[in-house]
TORZAZA-149910 format. One line per field, with one value per atom (N, C-alpha, C, O): residue number from 1; x, y, z; atom name; residue in one letter. Coordinates in nm, 2 decimals, decimal comma. Layout:
BEGIN
k <- c(NUM:...)
east <- c(X:...)
north <- c(Y:...)
up <- c(Z:...)
a <- c(CA:...)
r <- c(A:...)
END
This chain:
BEGIN
k <- c(1:1:1:1:2:2:2:2:3:3:3:3:4:4:4:4:5:5:5:5:6:6:6:6:7:7:7:7:8:8:8:8:9:9:9:9:10:10:10:10:11:11:11:11:12:12:12:12:13:13:13:13:14:14:14:14:15:15:15:15:16:16:16:16:17:17:17:17:18:18:18:18:19:19:19:19:20:20:20:20:21:21:21:21:22:22:22:22:23:23:23:23:24:24:24:24:25:25:25:25:26:26:26:26:27:27:27:27:28:28:28:28:29:29:29:29:30:30:30:30:31:31:31:31:32:32:32:32:33:33:33:33:34:34:34:34:35:35:35:35:36:36:36:36:37:37:37:37:38:38:38:38:39:39:39:39:40:40:40:40:41:41:41:41:42:42:42:42:43:43:43:43:44:44:44:44:45:45:45:45:46:46:46:46:47:47:47:47:48:48:48:48:49:49:49:49:50:50:50:50:51:51:51:51:52:52:52:52:53:53:53:53:54:54:54:54:55:55:55:55:56:56:56:56:57:57:57:57:58:58:58:58:59:59:59:59:60:60:60:60:61:61:61:61:62:62:62:62:63:63:63:63:64:64:64:64:65:65:65:65:66:66:66:66:67:67:67:67:68:68:68:68:69:69:69:69:70:70:70:70:71:71:71:71:72:72:72:72:73:73:73:73:74:74:74:74:75:75:75:75:76:76:76:76:77:77:77:77:78:78:78:78:79:79:79:79:80:80:80:80:81:81:81:81:82:82:82:82:83:83:83:83:84:84:84:84:85:85:85:85:86:86:86:86:87:87:87:87:88:88:88:88:89:89:89:89:90:90:90:90:91:91:91:91:92:92:92:92:93:93:93:93:94:94:94:94:95:95:95:95:96:96:96:96:97:97:97:97:98:98:98:98:99:99:99:99:100:100:100:100:101:101:101:101:102:102:102:102:103:103:103:103:104:104:104:104:105:105:105:105:106:106:106:106:107:107:107:107:108:108:108:108:109:109:109:109:110:110:110:110:111:111:111:111:112:112:112:112:113:113:113:113:114:114:114:114:115:115:115:115:116:116:116:116:117:117:117:117:118:118:118:118:119:119:119:119:120:120:120:120:121:121:121:121:122:122:122:122:123:123:123:123:124:124:124:124:125:125:125:125:126:126:126:126:127:127:127:127:128:128:128:128:129:129:129:129:130:130:130:130:131:131:131:131:132:132:132:132:133:133:133:133:134:134:134:134:135:135:135:135:136:136:136:136:137:137:137:137:138:138:138:138:139:139:139:139:140:140:140:140:141:141:141:141:142:142:142:142:143:143:143:143:144:144:144:144:145:145:145:145:146:146:146:146:147:147:147:147:148:148:148:148:149:149:149:149:150:150:150:150:151:151:151:151:152:152:152:152:153:153:153:153:154:154:154:154:155:155:155:155:156:156:156:156:157:157:157:157:158:158:158:158:159:159:159:159:160:160:160:160:161:161:161:161:162:162:162:162:163:163:163:163:164:164:164:164:165:165:165:165:166:166:166:166:167:167:167:167:168:168:168:168:169:169:169:169:170:170:170:170:171:171:171:171:172:172:172:172:173:173:173:173:174:174:174:174:175:175:175:175)
east <- c(15,98:16,00:15,87:15,87:15,77:15,65:15,54:15,43:15,58:15,49:15,37:15,27:15,39:15,29:15,36:15,48:15,28:15,34:15,39:15,49:15,30:15,33:15,29:15,18:15,37:15,34:15,32:15,40:15,21:15,18:15,19:15,15:15,25:15,27:15,13:15,05:15,11:14,99:15,02:15,14:14,91:14,93:15,00:15,09:14,96:15,03:15,17:15,26:15,20:15,34:15,43:15,54:15,37:15,44:15,49:15,60:15,40:15,44:15,55:15,65:15,54:15,65:15,78:15,89:15,78:15,90:15,97:16,08:15,90:15,97:16,08:16,17:16,07:16,17:16,28:16,26:16,41:16,52:16,51:16,47:16,56:16,56:16,68:16,70:16,78:16,91:16,97:16,89:17,10:17,16:17,16:17,21:17,11:17,10:17,23:17,27:17,30:17,42:17,37:17,34:17,37:17,32:17,44:17,55:17,41:17,51:17,52:17,43:17,62:17,64:17,69:17,73:17,69:17,74:17,89:17,92:17,97:18,11:18,11:18,19:18,04:18,03:17,98:18,04:17,87:17,81:17,91:17,92:17,98:18,07:18,19:18,24:18,24:18,36:18,31:18,39:18,19:18,14:18,13:18,17:18,07:18,05:18,19:18,20:18,28:18,41:18,48:18,54:18,46:18,51:18,44:18,51:18,31:18,24:18,28:18,30:18,30:18,34:18,48:18,51:18,57:18,71:18,71:18,78:18,63:18,63:18,55:18,60:18,44:18,36:18,38:18,33:18,44:18,46:18,33:18,33:18,22:18,10:18,12:18,20:18,03:18,03:18,00:18,07:17,90:17,86:17,83:17,78:17,85:17,80:17,70:17,74:17,58:17,47:17,42:17,38:17,42:17,37:17,24:17,22:17,14:17,01:16,98:16,97:16,96:16,93:17,04:17,16:17,00:17,09:17,19:17,31:17,14:17,23:17,32:17,44:17,28:17,36:17,47:17,59:17,42:17,52:17,63:17,75:17,59:17,68:17,78:17,90:17,73:17,82:17,91:18,03:17,86:17,94:18,05:18,17:18,02:18,12:18,23:18,34:18,18:18,28:18,37:18,48:18,33:18,41:18,51:18,60:18,51:18,60:18,56:18,64:18,44:18,39:18,34:18,27:18,39:18,35:18,22:18,19:18,13:18,00:17,99:18,02:17,94:17,92:17,80:17,80:17,69:17,57:17,52:17,52:17,48:17,41:17,27:17,26:17,17:17,04:16,99:16,98:16,96:16,92:16,80:16,77:16,73:16,63:16,65:16,55:16,77:16,80:16,70:16,66:16,67:16,58:16,63:16,68:16,62:16,65:16,53:16,50:16,47:16,35:16,24:16,18:16,23:16,13:16,16:16,08:16,28:16,32:16,43:16,52:16,42:16,52:16,65:16,67:16,75:16,89:16,98:16,93:17,09:17,19:17,20:17,22:17,19:17,20:17,33:17,44:17,32:17,44:17,53:17,49:17,66:17,76:17,78:17,80:17,78:17,79:17,89:17,88:17,99:18,08:18,14:18,15:18,19:18,26:18,17:18,22:18,05:17,96:17,87:17,84:17,83:17,73:17,60:17,55:17,53:17,40:17,28:17,27:17,19:17,06:16,96:16,98:16,85:16,74:16,61:16,58:16,53:16,40:16,30:16,33:16,17:16,06:16,00:15,97:15,97:15,91:15,83:15,89:15,70:15,62:15,64:15,67:15,61:15,62:15,53:15,41:15,58:15,50:15,48:15,38:15,56:15,54:15,68:15,78:15,66:15,78:15,72:15,63:15,77:15,72:15,81:15,93:15,76:15,84:15,97:16,07:15,97:16,09:16,20:16,32:16,16:16,26:16,34:16,46:16,27:16,33:16,44:16,55:16,40:16,49:16,61:16,72:16,59:16,70:16,79:16,91:16,74:16,83:16,90:17,02:16,84:16,91:17,03:17,14:17,00:17,11:17,22:17,34:17,18:17,28:17,37:17,49:17,31:17,39:17,49:17,60:17,44:17,53:17,64:17,75:17,62:17,72:17,82:17,94:17,79:17,87:17,92:17,90:17,98:18,01:17,90:17,93:17,78:17,67:17,59:17,60:17,51:17,42:17,28:17,26:17,18:17,04:16,98:16,96:16,94:16,87:16,72:16,68:16,64:16,51:16,43:16,45:16,34:16,24:16,12:16,05:16,10:15,99:16,06:16,11:16,05:16,10:16,18:16,14:16,29:16,37:16,36:16,42:16,29:16,29:16,27:16,34:16,16:16,12:16,21:16,21:16,30:16,39:16,50:16,57:16,51:16,61:16,56:16,64:16,43:16,38:16,42:16,46:16,41:16,45:16,60:16,65:16,68:16,82:16,86:16,96:16,79:16,82:16,79:16,87:16,68:16,64:16,73:16,76:16,77:16,85:17,00:17,07:17,05:17,20:17,24:17,16:17,36:17,41:17,43:17,45:17,42:17,45:17,58:17,67:17,59:17,72:17,73:17,83:17,63:17,63:17,58:17,53:17,61:17,57:17,49:17,54:17,37:17,28:17,28:17,26:17,30:17,31:17,20:17,19:17,12:17,02:17,01:17,06:16,96:16,95:16,82:16,72:16,84:16,73:16,71:16,79:16,60:16,59:16,61:16,55:16,69:16,71:16,78:16,78:16,83:16,90:17,03:17,13:17,05:17,18:17,16:17,08:17,23:17,22:17,18:17,20:17,13:17,10:17,18:17,19:17,24:17,32:17,25:17,22:17,21:17,14:17,24:17,29:17,28:17,36:17,27:17,18:17,30:17,22:17,26:17,37:17,16:17,17:17,05:16,95:17,05:16,93:16,81:16,70:16,83:16,73:16,67:16,55:16,76:16,72:16,64:16,54:16,68:16,61:16,47:16,37:16,45:16,32:16,24:16,12:16,29:16,22:16,17:16,05:16,25:16,21:16,11:16,02:16,12:16,03:15,89:15,79:15,89:15,76:15,70:15,58:15,78:15,72:15,67:15,56:15,74:15,70:15,56:15,48:15,54:15,42:15,30:15,18:15,33:15,22:15,17:15,07:15,24:15,20:15,09:15,07:15,01:14,90:14,95:15,06:14,88:14,92:14,83:14,71:14,90:14,82:14,87:14,99:14,78:14,83:14,81:14,85)
north <- c(16,10:16,03:15,98:15,86:16,06:16,02:15,96:15,94:15,93:15,87:15,96:15,91:16,09:16,18:16,27:16,28:16,33:16,41:16,55:16,60:16,61:16,74:16,76:16,71:16,82:16,85:17,00:17,08:17,04:17,19:17,23:17,17:17,35:17,41:17,45:17,52:17,43:17,47:17,60:17,64:17,67:17,80:17,77:17,85:17,67:17,63:17,60:17,65:17,52:17,48:17,61:17,62:17,70:17,81:17,90:17,95:17,90:17,98:17,91:17,97:17,77:17,69:17,70:17,70:17,71:17,72:17,85:17,87:17,95:18,09:18,08:18,16:17,98:17,96:17,88:17,79:17,91:17,83:17,68:17,64:17,60:17,46:17,41:17,29:17,50:17,46:17,58:17,67:17,59:17,70:17,83:17,84:17,93:18,06:18,14:18,16:18,18:18,27:18,41:18,43:18,50:18,64:18,72:18,70:18,82:18,92:18,95:18,90:19,02:19,06:18,94:18,84:18,94:18,83:18,80:18,68:18,89:18,86:18,79:18,70:18,83:18,77:18,63:18,53:18,61:18,48:18,38:18,27:18,44:18,35:18,31:18,20:18,40:18,37:18,26:18,16:18,26:18,16:18,03:17,92:18,04:17,91:17,85:17,73:17,93:17,88:17,81:17,70:17,86:17,80:17,67:17,57:17,66:17,54:17,43:17,31:17,47:17,37:17,32:17,20:17,41:17,36:17,27:17,17:17,30:17,23:17,09:16,99:17,09:16,97:16,89:16,77:16,94:16,87:16,79:16,67:16,87:16,80:16,71:16,73:16,60:16,51:16,58:16,56:16,67:16,75:16,89:16,90:16,99:17,13:17,16:17,16:17,19:17,22:17,35:17,38:17,44:17,58:17,59:17,54:17,66:17,67:17,82:17,88:17,88:18,03:18,10:18,08:18,20:18,28:18,36:18,36:18,44:18,53:18,46:18,49:18,36:18,29:18,21:18,21:18,16:18,08:18,17:18,14:18,28:18,38:18,42:18,42:18,46:18,51:18,41:18,43:18,29:18,18:18,14:18,12:18,12:18,08:18,19:18,17:18,32:18,43:18,43:18,49:18,38:18,38:18,27:18,27:18,18:18,07:17,94:17,85:17,93:17,80:17,71:17,76:17,59:17,50:17,44:17,39:17,45:17,39:17,27:17,29:17,16:17,04:17,06:17,02:17,12:17,15:17,29:17,33:17,35:17,49:17,47:17,42:17,52:17,52:17,66:17,73:17,72:17,86:17,87:17,77:17,99:18,01:18,15:18,20:18,20:18,33:18,44:18,53:18,43:18,54:18,56:18,47:18,69:18,72:18,80:18,90:18,75:18,82:18,84:18,95:18,73:18,73:18,82:18,83:18,88:18,97:18,90:18,83:18,91:18,85:18,91:19,03:18,82:18,86:18,80:18,71:18,85:18,79:18,64:18,59:18,56:18,42:18,38:18,44:18,27:18,23:18,16:18,08:18,19:18,13:17,98:17,95:17,90:17,76:17,69:17,57:17,76:17,71:17,58:17,48:17,57:17,45:17,34:17,24:17,36:17,27:17,19:17,23:17,08:16,99:17,06:17,08:17,09:17,16:17,07:16,98:17,10:17,03:17,14:17,25:17,11:17,20:17,14:17,02:17,21:17,16:17,28:17,39:17,24:17,34:17,30:17,18:17,40:17,38:17,50:17,61:17,49:17,61:17,66:17,58:17,79:17,85:17,77:17,74:17,75:17,69:17,54:17,49:17,48:17,33:17,26:17,32:17,13:17,04:16,93:16,86:16,93:16,82:16,70:16,71:16,59:16,46:16,48:16,41:16,55:16,57:16,63:16,60:16,72:16,79:16,69:16,70:16,59:16,48:16,41:16,39:16,37:16,29:16,37:16,32:16,49:16,58:16,61:16,60:16,65:16,69:16,57:16,58:16,46:16,33:16,31:16,28:16,32:16,30:16,41:16,38:16,53:16,64:16,62:16,65:16,57:16,55:16,43:16,43:16,33:16,22:16,25:16,19:16,35:16,40:16,49:16,48:16,57:16,68:16,77:16,75:16,88:17,00:17,02:17,03:17,03:17,05:17,18:17,23:17,22:17,33:17,29:17,23:17,32:17,30:17,43:17,51:17,46:17,59:17,56:17,48:17,63:17,60:17,71:17,83:17,66:17,76:17,75:17,65:17,87:17,87:17,92:18,03:17,84:17,87:17,75:17,64:17,79:17,69:17,68:17,59:17,77:17,78:17,65:17,61:17,58:17,45:17,34:17,23:17,36:17,25:17,23:17,13:17,32:17,30:17,17:17,09:17,15:17,03:16,91:16,81:16,91:16,79:16,77:16,66:16,88:16,87:16,80:16,72:16,84:16,78:16,63:16,55:16,59:16,45:16,37:16,25:16,42:16,35:16,35:16,27:16,44:16,45:16,34:16,30:16,30:16,20:16,26:16,38:16,17:16,21:16,27:16,23:16,38:16,45:16,57:16,64:16,59:16,70:16,83:16,82:16,94:17,07:17,14:17,16:17,18:17,25:17,39:17,42:17,49:17,63:17,70:17,69:17,78:17,87:18,00:18,02:18,10:18,23:18,25:18,19:18,33:18,36:18,51:18,60:18,55:18,69:18,79:18,78:18,89:19,01:18,97:19,05:18,85:18,80:18,74:18,78:18,65:18,59:18,46:18,45:18,35:18,22:18,11:18,13:18,01:17,89:17,77:17,74:17,71:17,59:17,47:17,46:17,37:17,25:17,14:17,10:17,08:16,96:16,84:16,81:16,77:16,65:16,53:16,48:16,48:16,36:16,28:16,32:16,16:16,07:16,14:16,13:16,20:16,27:16,39:16,41:16,47:16,58:16,54:16,60:16,43:16,38:16,34:16,36:16,27:16,23:16,35:16,35:16,45:16,57:16,64:16,68:16,65:16,71:16,63:16,68:16,49:16,41:16,43:16,42:16,44:16,46:16,60:16,61:16,70:16,83:16,82:16,87:16,74:16,72:16,65:16,67:16,56:16,48:16,57:16,54:16,69:16,79:16,86:16,94:16,85:16,92:16,85:16,73:16,93:16,87:16,80:16,84:16,69:16,62:16,66:16,68:16,67:16,70:16,60:16,58:16,56:16,47:16,53:16,47)
up <- c(5,11:5,24:5,30:5,34:5,30:5,37:5,28:5,32:5,15:5,06:5,00:4,95:5,01:4,95:4,85:4,85:4,76:4,66:4,72:4,68:4,80:4,85:5,00:5,03:5,08:5,22:5,23:5,17:5,29:5,30:5,45:5,54:5,46:5,59:5,65:5,58:5,77:5,84:5,92:5,93:5,96:6,03:6,16:6,20:6,23:6,36:6,35:6,42:6,25:6,22:6,18:6,22:6,10:6,06:6,18:6,18:6,28:6,40:6,48:6,52:6,49:6,56:6,48:6,55:6,35:6,28:6,28:6,23:6,33:6,34:6,45:6,45:6,54:6,64:6,58:6,50:6,61:6,56:6,59:6,70:6,50:6,52:6,58:6,61:6,60:6,66:6,73:6,78:6,73:6,80:6,72:6,61:6,78:6,72:6,75:6,86:6,64:6,66:6,61:6,50:6,71:6,68:6,64:6,68:6,55:6,52:6,37:6,29:6,33:6,19:6,12:6,18:5,98:5,91:5,95:5,95:5,98:6,01:6,14:6,16:6,24:6,38:6,36:6,41:6,29:6,26:6,19:6,23:6,09:6,02:6,10:6,08:6,18:6,27:6,37:6,39:6,42:6,51:6,44:6,48:6,32:6,24:6,20:6,21:6,16:6,13:6,25:6,24:6,37:6,49:6,51:6,55:6,50:6,51:6,41:6,45:6,29:6,18:6,21:6,20:6,26:6,29:6,41:6,41:6,51:6,63:6,62:6,67:6,54:6,54:6,41:6,41:6,31:6,19:6,14:6,14:6,10:6,07:5,95:5,86:5,95:5,84:5,71:5,61:5,70:5,59:5,64:5,76:5,56:5,59:5,48:5,36:5,52:5,42:5,46:5,57:5,36:5,37:5,30:5,19:5,37:5,31:5,32:5,42:5,20:5,19:5,12:5,14:5,04:4,95:5,03:5,02:5,12:5,20:5,28:5,28:5,36:5,45:5,36:5,40:5,26:5,17:5,11:5,11:5,06:5,01:5,11:5,09:5,23:5,34:5,39:5,40:5,41:5,47:5,37:5,41:5,24:5,15:5,13:5,11:5,12:5,11:5,23:5,22:5,35:5,46:5,47:5,56:5,37:5,36:5,42:5,42:5,46:5,51:5,39:5,31:5,38:5,27:5,31:5,42:5,21:5,22:5,12:5,01:5,17:5,08:4,99:4,88:5,05:4,97:5,00:5,11:4,89:4,90:4,84:4,73:4,91:4,87:4,86:4,97:4,74:4,72:4,63:4,55:4,63:4,54:4,46:4,40:4,47:4,41:4,46:4,38:4,59:4,65:4,79:4,86:4,83:4,97:5,02:4,96:5,13:5,19:5,07:5,06:4,99:4,89:4,77:4,68:4,76:4,65:4,57:4,62:4,44:4,35:4,37:4,40:4,37:4,38:4,27:4,20:4,26:4,15:4,18:4,29:4,07:4,09:4,15:4,13:4,23:4,31:4,21:4,12:4,22:4,13:4,16:4,28:4,07:4,09:3,99:3,97:3,95:3,85:3,88:3,80:4,01:4,05:4,12:4,16:4,12:4,19:4,09:3,98:4,14:4,06:4,08:4,20:3,97:3,98:3,97:3,89:4,07:4,08:4,07:4,13:4,00:4,00:4,05:4,02:4,11:4,15:4,16:4,18:4,15:4,18:4,31:4,33:4,39:4,52:4,56:4,57:4,57:4,60:4,74:4,83:4,76:4,89:4,98:4,95:5,11:5,21:5,19:5,25:5,11:5,09:5,07:5,05:5,07:5,04:4,95:4,99:4,83:4,73:4,73:4,77:4,68:4,68:4,60:4,64:4,49:4,42:4,50:4,48:4,59:4,67:4,76:4,77:4,81:4,89:4,81:4,85:4,69:4,60:4,56:4,57:4,52:4,47:4,59:4,57:4,70:4,81:4,86:4,89:4,87:4,90:4,81:4,85:4,68:4,58:4,59:4,59:4,61:4,63:4,75:4,75:4,86:4,98:4,96:5,00:4,89:4,85:4,76:4,76:4,67:4,58:4,63:4,59:4,73:4,78:4,68:4,56:4,72:4,64:4,54:4,42:4,59:4,50:4,54:4,65:4,44:4,46:4,41:4,31:4,49:4,46:4,43:4,53:4,31:4,28:4,27:4,19:4,36:4,37:4,29:4,31:4,21:4,15:4,25:4,26:4,31:4,41:4,54:4,55:4,64:4,78:4,84:4,83:4,91:4,97:5,12:5,18:5,18:5,33:5,40:5,49:5,36:5,43:5,40:5,46:5,29:5,26:5,36:5,35:5,45:5,56:5,64:5,69:5,65:5,72:5,65:5,71:5,51:5,43:5,45:5,46:5,45:5,46:5,60:5,60:5,70:5,84:5,83:5,88:5,78:5,78:5,68:5,72:5,57:5,47:5,49:5,44:5,58:5,60:5,70:5,79:5,68:5,78:5,92:5,93:6,02:6,16:6,16:6,10:6,24:6,25:6,15:6,16:6,07:5,97:6,05:6,16:5,98:6,03:5,92:5,81:5,95:5,86:5,91:6,03:5,82:5,85:5,77:5,65:5,84:5,77:5,84:5,96:5,77:5,83:5,91:5,88:6,02:6,11:6,08:6,13:6,00:5,96:6,08:6,19:6,05:6,14:6,27:6,36:6,28:6,40:6,38:6,45:6,28:6,26:6,18:6,09:6,23:6,17:6,27:6,39:6,22:6,30:6,26:6,14:6,36:6,33:6,39:6,51:6,30:6,34:6,33:6,22:6,44:6,45:6,43:6,51:6,32:6,29:6,38:6,38:6,45:6,53:6,51:6,45:6,56:6,54:6,61:6,56:6,73:6,80:6,72:6,72:6,66:6,58:6,46:6,42:6,40:6,28:6,32:6,25:6,44:6,49:6,52:6,48:6,58:6,61:6,49:6,48:6,38:6,26:6,19:6,13:6,19:6,13:6,19:6,12:6,32:6,39:6,35:6,33:6,33:6,28:6,14:6,11:6,06:5,92:5,91:5,83:6,01:6,01:6,05:6,02:6,10:6,13:6,00:6,01:5,90:5,77:5,71:5,73:5,63:5,56:5,44:5,38:5,40:5,28:5,16:5,18:5,05:4,92:4,81:4,80:4,73:4,62:4,48:4,38)
a <- c(N:CA:C:O:N:CA:C:O:N:CA:C:O:N:CA:C:O:N:CA:C:O:N:CA:C:O:N:CA:C:O:N:CA:C:O:N:CA:C:O:N:CA:C:O:N:CA:C:O:N:CA:C:O:N:CA:C:O:N:CA:C:O:N:CA:C:O:N:CA:C:O:N:CA:C:O:N:CA:C:O:N:CA:C:O:N:CA:C:O:N:CA:C:O:N:CA:C:O:N:CA:C:O:N:CA:C:O:N:CA:C:O:N:CA:C:O:N:CA:C:O:N:CA:C:O:N:CA:C:O:N:CA:C:O:N:CA:C:O:N:CA:C:O:N:CA:C:O:N:CA:C:O:N:CA:C:O:N:CA:C:O:N:CA:C:O:N:CA:C:O:N:CA:C:O:N:CA:C:O:N:CA:C:O:N:CA:C:O:N:CA:C:O:N:CA:C:O:N:CA:C:O:N:CA:C:O:N:CA:C:O:N:CA:C:O:N:CA:C:O:N:CA:C:O:N:CA:C:O:N:CA:C:O:N:CA:C:O:N:CA:C:O:N:CA:C:O:N:CA:C:O:N:CA:C:O:N:CA:C:O:N:CA:C:O:N:CA:C:O:N:CA:C:O:N:CA:C:O:N:CA:C:O:N:CA:C:O:N:CA:C:O:N:CA:C:O:N:CA:C:O:N:CA:C:O:N:CA:C:O:N:CA:C:O:N:CA:C:O:N:CA:C:O:N:CA:C:O:N:CA:C:O:N:CA:C:O:N:CA:C:O:N:CA:C:O:N:CA:C:O:N:CA:C:O:N:CA:C:O:N:CA:C:O:N:CA:C:O:N:CA:C:O:N:CA:C:O:N:CA:C:O:N:CA:C:O:N:CA:C:O:N:CA:C:O:N:CA:C:O:N:CA:C:O:N:CA:C:O:N:CA:C:O:N:CA:C:O:N:CA:C:O:N:CA:C:O:N:CA:C:O:N:CA:C:O:N:CA:C:O:N:CA:C:O:N:CA:C:O:N:CA:C:O:N:CA:C:O:N:CA:C:O:N:CA:C:O:N:CA:C:O:N:CA:C:O:N:CA:C:O:N:CA:C:O:N:CA:C:O:N:CA:C:O:N:CA:C:O:N:CA:C:O:N:CA:C:O:N:CA:C:O:N:CA:C:O:N:CA:C:O:N:CA:C:O:N:CA:C:O:N:CA:C:O:N:CA:C:O:N:CA:C:O:N:CA:C:O:N:CA:C:O:N:CA:C:O:N:CA:C:O:N:CA:C:O:N:CA:C:O:N:CA:C:O:N:CA:C:O:N:CA:C:O:N:CA:C:O:N:CA:C:O:N:CA:C:O:N:CA:C:O:N:CA:C:O:N:CA:C:O:N:CA:C:O:N:CA:C:O:N:CA:C:O:N:CA:C:O:N:CA:C:O:N:CA:C:O:N:CA:C:O:N:CA:C:O:N:CA:C:O:N:CA:C:O:N:CA:C:O:N:CA:C:O:N:CA:C:O:N:CA:C:O:N:CA:C:O:N:CA:C:O:N:CA:C:O:N:CA:C:O:N:CA:C:O:N:CA:C:O:N:CA:C:O:N:CA:C:O:N:CA:C:O:N:CA:C:O:N:CA:C:O:N:CA:C:O:N:CA:C:O:N:CA:C:O:N:CA:C:O:N:CA:C:O:N:CA:C:O:N:CA:C:O:N:CA:C:O:N:CA:C:O:N:CA:C:O:N:CA:C:O:N:CA:C:O:N:CA:C:O:N:CA:C:O)
r <- c(M:M:M:M:L:L:L:L:G:G:G:G:V:V:V:V:K:K:K:K:T:T:T:T:L:L:L:L:L:L:L:L:L:L:L:L:T:T:T:T:G:G:G:G:D:D:D:D:L:L:L:L:R:R:R:R:Q:Q:Q:Q:R:R:R:R:L:L:L:L:K:K:K:K:N:N:N:N:P:P:P:P:L:L:L:L:G:G:G:G:E:E:E:E:L:L:L:L:I:I:I:I:R:R:R:R:G:G:G:G:T:T:T:T:P:P:P:P:S:S:S:S:V:V:V:V:C:C:C:C:N:N:N:N:R:R:R:R:S:S:S:S:L:L:L:L:M:M:M:M:S:S:S:S:V:V:V:V:V:V:V:V:Q:Q:Q:Q:R:R:R:R:E:E:E:E:S:S:S:S:P:P:P:P:T:T:T:T:K:K:K:K:V:V:V:V:V:V:V:V:L:L:L:L:V:V:V:V:G:G:G:G:D:D:D:D:R:R:R:R:V:V:V:V:S:S:S:S:R:R:R:R:N:N:N:N:V:V:V:V:I:I:I:I:Q:Q:Q:Q:S:S:S:S:G:G:G:G:V:V:V:V:H:H:H:H:A:A:A:A:D:D:D:D:V:V:V:V:V:V:V:V:I:I:I:I:V:V:V:V:D:D:D:D:N:N:N:N:K:K:K:K:E:E:E:E:M:M:M:M:R:R:R:R:R:R:R:R:D:D:D:D:V:V:V:V:K:K:K:K:P:P:P:P:F:F:F:F:P:P:P:P:F:F:F:F:D:D:D:D:E:E:E:E:R:R:R:R:K:K:K:K:L:L:L:L:F:F:F:F:R:R:R:R:L:L:L:L:A:A:A:A:N:N:N:N:A:A:A:A:Q:Q:Q:Q:G:G:G:G:S:S:S:S:I:I:I:I:N:N:N:N:S:S:S:S:A:A:A:A:S:S:S:S:W:W:W:W:E:E:E:E:I:I:I:I:I:I:I:I:H:H:H:H:E:E:E:E:A:A:A:A:I:I:I:I:G:G:G:G:T:T:T:T:S:S:S:S:N:N:N:N:S:S:S:S:I:I:I:I:V:V:V:V:V:V:V:V:V:V:V:V:E:E:E:E:G:G:G:G:E:E:E:E:E:E:E:E:D:D:D:D:L:L:L:L:L:L:L:L:A:A:A:A:L:L:L:L:V:V:V:V:A:A:A:A:I:I:I:I:V:V:V:V:E:E:E:E:S:S:S:S:P:P:P:P:V:V:V:V:G:G:G:G:S:S:S:S:L:L:L:L:I:I:I:I:V:V:V:V:Y:Y:Y:Y:G:G:G:G:Q:Q:Q:Q:P:P:P:P:N:N:N:N:E:E:E:E:G:G:G:G:I:I:I:I:V:V:V:V:L:L:L:L:V:V:V:V:R:R:R:R:V:V:V:V:S:S:S:S:D:D:D:D:Q:Q:Q:Q:K:K:K:K:K:K:K:K:Q:Q:Q:Q:E:E:E:E:I:I:I:I:T:T:T:T:Q:Q:Q:Q:L:L:L:L:I:I:I:I:K:K:K:K:L:L:L:L:M:M:M:M:D:D:D:D:E:E:E:E:S:S:S:S:T:T:T:T)
END
């Protein structure tokens, strides 16, 4: 997107990103999933994109359809059973911890355009929520986990895309 090979997270931005980028739903997975189900039924988002293994597994098991799932087969930096993707179009990418590389933009853009897809990341997927917000159509809902609290719902609007683009511009560039 920004014409560089890799964007690196800075210390200041790391602190800022600890705060939710959207609406924080606090509670157990079942409480969060009921709230999410209600939002999806009420708002009919253009796309539903899940970022993170635990949130993806919990949301899909609760019956919410996700258009795109982005996982790294880790929860809290520990390896977990690989996410089942039998019925989904599989995309793979490598993305180092604390970074966003240019291939991530291209693959997530394609996965969002494909729908019913899964992106399996070798490395770390956390910052790819930012890419998903920028690349998803307006009206989409991006869902990611907020450790030890619940889930975050990011409603994609032109304003939210601009906000996230400004945050991304604070990252260091590496070639």
